[in-house]
N, C-alpha and C positions, 0 to 999 in steps of 0.2 A: 042458449047451449046444448049441442048434440055431440053425443060422446061414442066413438067407434066399442062396442062392447062385445068384438067377436072374439071368439077363443083366440083365436091367432093372432089377435092384437093384444089380447092380456098377454098372450105367452111371451111374444115381441119385445111388449112393455117391460116384463118381468127379467128376459135375458140382459135387455138394455140397462137395465138398475143394475145390475148383478157385475157386468163389466164395467160400468160407470165407479162401481165400487174397489176398483181393482181385482177382481175375480175373488173378493172374499163374502161369505156371508150363504145364506141358504134362501129359499122359495118357501114360504110356508105358506101354503093355499089348500081350499079345499078340495075335498076328492074329488076327482075325474076334471080336476082344471088341467093336468097335462103338465105336470112337475117330471114326467121321465121324459117326454117330450122335448122340455126345455134343457135339460140335462143332457138328451142328446144331439140337440144345437150345438150347445155351448161345448162337447167335445168336438165335434164335427171342426167348429171355428178354429177350435187349440190346435187340432192335427193337422188343419188346414195352414195356419201361421208360423207354427214351429217347424227348425229344421230336423229333429228327432225326434223317436215316439218320448211323448211324456207320459211318467206315472201319474194315476190320474186315482182318487181314492174315493168310492160311491160307496156312501153307509146307510143302510136298507134295515125298516122297523122289522120285515116279520120275511120269512120264507117264501110268502107269495108274491110280494113286492121284488124280492132278487130273483125269484123265477121268469119276470116280466121282462127287469134290467139284463139277465141271460139272455133271453130269448131275442131282444133287439139289439143287443152286443154281438149276438152271432150272425144274425143278419147281415151287419156291416163289420164280419170278421172280424172282428177287434177278439184280442185275445183275453181270455179273462182267468183270474186265479180267485180263491176263496180262501179264508183264513176264518173259519167261523171257532169262534170262543169257548 
């Protein structure tokens, strides 16, 4: 039995599993798996399917990860708001 274990295929598999679970859940994966990339792909699909801009909540564990998300979303011209506790 041969498994396709490329990073892209694992990320696509995680995206499909999330979608098949009606968009509920989180991706629990090792560092450098591509969790941010998976989230960006899902956001792209949501924006493409819906007639108006959805409200999407992104939770991050640290300021470093927040900066990564901000830079990636800024490249896509997505408006960001931050609510730091």
